[in-house]
C-alpha positions in Angstrom: -3.8 -17.5 20.3 -4.8 -16.5 16.8 -6.8 -13.3 17.0 -7.1 -12.5 13.3 -9.4 -14.4 10.9 -8.2 -15.7 7.6 -11.2 -14.2 5.8 -10.4 -10.5 6.6 -7.1 -10.5 8.3 -8.3 -8.2 11.1 -9.1 -8.2 14.7 -11.4 -5.4 15.9 -12.2 -3.2 18.9 -15.4 -1.4 19.8 -15.8 1.6 22.1 -19.4 2.2 22.9 -22.0 2.5 25.7 -22.2 -0.9 27.5 -25.0 -0.9 29.9 -24.2 -4.3 31.5 -20.5 -4.8 31.5 -21.0 -8.3 33.1 -23.2 -9.6 30.3 -22.3 -12.8 28.5 -23.7 -11.6 25.2 -23.9 -8.1 23.6 -25.9 -6.6 20.8 -24.7 -3.3 19.3 -27.0 -1.6 16.8 -26.1 1.0 14.2 -22.5 1.3 15.3 -20.2 3.7 13.4 -17.1 2.1 11.8 -13.7 3.5 11.0 -10.2 2.2 10.1 -11.5 -1.0 8.5 -14.3 -1.6 11.0 -16.9 -2.0 8.3 -15.3 -5.4 7.3 -16.1 -7.0 10.7 -17.7 -10.4 10.2 -19.0 -13.4 12.1 -16.2 -15.3 13.8 -13.9 -12.3 14.3 -12.2 -11.5 17.6 -13.4 -8.2 19.1 -12.2 -6.3 22.2 -14.9 -4.4 24.0 -14.3 -0.9 25.6 -17.1 0.6 27.7 -17.1 4.2 26.6 -16.0 6.6 29.3 -18.2 9.3 27.6 -21.1 7.0 28.7 -19.8 6.3 32.2 -17.8 3.2 31.3 -14.3 2.3 32.4 -12.5 1.3 29.1 -11.5 -2.3 28.2 -13.9 -4.8 29.8 -14.0 -7.9 27.6 -12.9 -9.9 24.6 -15.4 -11.7 22.5 -16.3 -13.4 19.2 -18.6 -11.8 16.7 -21.7 -14.1 16.3 -23.3 -11.9 13.7 -22.5 -8.7 11.7 -24.7 -6.9 9.3 -24.0 -3.8 7.4 -26.8 -1.2 7.4 -27.7 0.1 4.0 -26.8 3.7 3.3 -29.6 6.3 2.9 -30.0 7.2 -0.8 -29.3 10.9 -1.6 -26.8 11.6 1.2 -23.3 12.1 -0.2 -21.1 11.3 2.9 -22.2 8.6 5.3 -20.2 6.7 7.8 -20.7 3.0 7.4 -22.9 1.5 10.1 -23.2 -2.1 11.3 -25.2 -4.2 13.7 -23.0 -6.6 15.6 -23.7 -9.4 18.2 -20.8 -10.6 20.4 -20.4 -13.5 22.7 -18.0 -12.8 25.6 -15.0 -15.1 25.7 -12.9 -13.4 28.5 -13.1 -10.6 31.0 -10.3 -8.0 31.3 -8.1 -8.5 34.4 -6.5 -5.1 34.3 -7.6 -1.5 33.6 -7.0 0.1 30.2 -9.0 3.3 29.3 -8.7 6.8 28.1 -6.5 8.0 31.0 -4.0 5.1 30.4 -3.8 5.8 26.6 -3.8 9.6 26.6 0.0 10.0 27.0 0.6 8.0 23.8 0.2 10.8 21.3 3.2 10.4 19.0 1.2 9.1 16.1 4.2 7.7 14.3 5.8 5.7 17.2 4.3 2.4 16.2 3.1 1.5 19.7 -0.1 -0.4 20.4 -1.2 2.2 23.0 -0.8 4.9 20.4 -2.8 3.1 17.8 -5.7 2.7 20.3 -5.4 6.4 21.4 -5.5 7.5 17.8 -8.4 5.3 16.7 -10.6 5.8 19.7 -9.8 9.1 21.3 -8.5 11.5 18.6 -12.1 11.6 17.5 -14.0 10.7 20.7 -17.1 9.2 18.9 -18.0 5.7 19.7 -17.0 3.3 16.9 -15.8 -0.1 15.7 -12.2 -0.1 14.4 -9.9 -2.6 12.8 -6.7 -3.1 14.8 -3.2 -4.5 13.9 -1.9 -7.9 14.9 0.5 -6.2 17.4 -2.3 -4.3 19.1 -4.5 -7.4 19.2 -1.7 -9.3 20.9 -1.1 -6.3 23.3 -4.8 -6.3 24.3 -4.8 -10.0 24.7 -2.3 -9.5 27.5 -5.0 -7.8 29.5 -6.8 -11.1 29.8 -4.0 -13.3 31.2 -2.9 -13.2 34.8 0.6 -11.6 35.3 1.1 -11.1 31.5 4.0 -8.8 30.6 3.1 -5.5 29.0 5.1 -3.5 26.5 7.9 -1.7 28.3 7.6 2.1 28.6 10.1 4.1 26.6 
């Protein structure tokens, strides 16, 4: 399954409050972006993590971005995190658990593991955000949506 789009070369993940984890469609307003997240666009694949800080359980769904709109920066403020409004249509529900407690042990920032990339981008700074993810991490996450899919072997 091709997870990246030709236009931007990225797949994305979002960690935020998700009030209805069973919803078919999601609207996320004024979301912070980091690690390339500001380039998210319609048609992109996105993995949804229900923020544990807001009572969520981590990875819940995969979806397709149906709209993405950058929010204009406020004039006169020097440093501003890019914000976007994003709408997502669910395409799959996670079949296995993946959350903060599962990713926390992966803290060797240079080991190249997908779990480490997610831990670094989501939990080193615990704020909710949209992030760009690598091909390898997108493929790793895709395994959480197939029955009996192999996972990366522990070192």
